[in-house]
C-alpha positions as CSV (number, residue, x, y, z in Angstrom):
1,M,68.3,51.9,-142.8
2,P,65.4,50.5,-140.6
3,R,64.1,52.6,-137.8
4,R,65.2,51.7,-134.3
5,T,62.6,50.0,-132.1
6,G,62.6,49.5,-128.4
7,P,62.9,51.8,-125.5
8,T,63.9,55.5,-125.8
9,D,63.0,56.5,-122.2
10,P,66.4,57.0,-120.5
11,N,65.1,55.5,-117.2
12,I,64.1,52.2,-119.0
13,I,67.5,52.1,-120.8
14,Q,69.3,52.5,-117.5
15,L,67.1,49.8,-115.9
16,I,67.9,47.4,-118.9
17,N,71.7,48.0,-118.4
18,Q,71.4,47.5,-114.6
19,L,69.5,44.1,-115.2
20,K,72.1,42.9,-117.6
21,K,74.9,44.0,-115.2
22,K,73.4,42.2,-112.3
23,S,72.8,39.1,-114.4
24,A,76.5,39.1,-115.3
25,E,77.7,39.7,-111.8
26,T,75.5,37.1,-110.0
27,N,75.4,34.6,-112.9
28,V,71.5,34.6,-112.5
29,S,69.7,34.4,-115.9
30,I,66.4,35.6,-114.7
31,W,67.6,39.3,-114.7
32,K,68.9,38.9,-118.3
33,T,65.4,37.5,-119.3
34,I,63.6,40.4,-117.7
35,A,66.0,42.8,-119.6
36,E,65.2,41.1,-122.9
37,K,61.5,41.4,-122.2
38,I,61.8,45.1,-121.4
39,E,63.9,45.9,-124.5
40,K,60.9,45.1,-126.7
41,P,58.9,48.1,-128.1
42,R,56.3,49.4,-125.6
43,R,53.4,48.1,-127.6
44,K,54.8,44.5,-127.4
45,R,55.5,44.6,-123.6
46,A,53.4,42.6,-121.3
47,A,50.1,44.2,-119.8
48,I,49.0,41.6,-117.2
49,N,45.6,41.8,-115.3
50,L,45.4,41.1,-111.6
51,S,43.2,38.1,-112.3
52,K,45.9,36.4,-114.4
53,I,48.4,37.0,-111.5
54,N,45.9,35.5,-109.1
55,R,45.5,32.4,-111.3
56,F,49.3,31.8,-112.0
57,S,50.8,32.6,-108.5
58,K,51.1,30.9,-105.3
59,E,51.0,32.6,-101.9
60,N,54.0,34.8,-101.0
61,E,55.5,34.3,-104.5
62,I,57.3,37.2,-106.3
63,I,55.7,37.9,-109.7
64,I,57.6,39.9,-112.1
65,V,55.7,41.6,-115.1
66,P,58.1,43.1,-117.6
67,G,55.5,45.7,-118.5
68,S,52.4,47.1,-116.7
69,V,49.9,45.6,-114.3
70,L,46.2,46.3,-115.1
71,S,43.4,46.5,-112.4
72,S,41.0,44.0,-113.9
73,G,40.2,41.2,-111.5
74,K,41.4,40.7,-108.0
75,L,43.8,38.9,-105.8
76,D,42.8,36.3,-103.1
77,H,46.3,35.6,-101.6
78,P,49.2,37.8,-100.8
79,V,52.1,38.2,-103.4
80,T,54.9,40.7,-104.1
81,I,54.4,42.2,-107.7
82,A,57.2,43.9,-109.5
83,A,56.5,45.7,-112.8
84,I,57.5,48.8,-114.7
85,K,54.3,50.6,-113.9
86,T,50.8,50.3,-112.7
87,S,47.9,52.6,-111.8
88,E,47.0,53.9,-108.2
89,Q,43.7,51.9,-108.5
90,T,45.7,48.7,-109.1
91,K,48.1,49.6,-106.2
92,E,45.1,49.9,-103.9
93,K,43.7,46.4,-104.9
94,I,47.2,44.9,-104.3
95,R,47.5,46.5,-100.8
96,A,43.9,45.3,-100.0
97,T,45.2,41.7,-99.9
98,N,48.3,42.4,-97.9
99,S,50.3,42.1,-101.1
100,K,53.2,44.5,-102.1
101,F,54.0,46.3,-105.3
102,L,57.5,47.2,-106.3
103,T,59.0,48.6,-109.3
104,I,61.5,46.3,-111.1
105,H,64.3,48.7,-110.1
106,E,63.3,48.3,-106.4
107,L,63.2,44.6,-106.8
108,L,66.7,44.6,-108.3
109,D,68.1,46.5,-105.3
110,S,66.4,44.3,-102.7
111,K,67.4,41.0,-101.2
112,H,64.6,38.9,-102.3
113,E,65.2,35.2,-103.0
114,V,65.5,34.4,-106.7
115,G,64.0,31.0,-106.3
116,K,60.6,32.5,-105.3
117,M,60.5,34.7,-108.5
118,R,58.2,34.0,-111.5
119,I,58.0,36.1,-114.7
120,L,54.5,36.5,-116.2
121,I,54.0,37.6,-119.8
């Protein structure tokens, strides 16, 4: 029998279940897509640099990274970034441009408009 891959962290498993539940309740597919990306093994999850977020985002947009945000590069416009994790150095760079960092769990509980969200992988 093949070995199980995917998350073993109970917090990540809980987040995946919450994302799927929210998708079913609201009939919004973005939550299910994020859950599917997070279900992948950790080595296959997204690791996005700030420079890529800067290139592919617009001002005041909500960027969702189903993985981690890395500190390479910089932002030149304010955005809200939601990810599983990031470093303190990255958070400082995000705050320096009046941008916000949220965990995906915090974003799920917030009342942000789904139309302004974009997933980066």
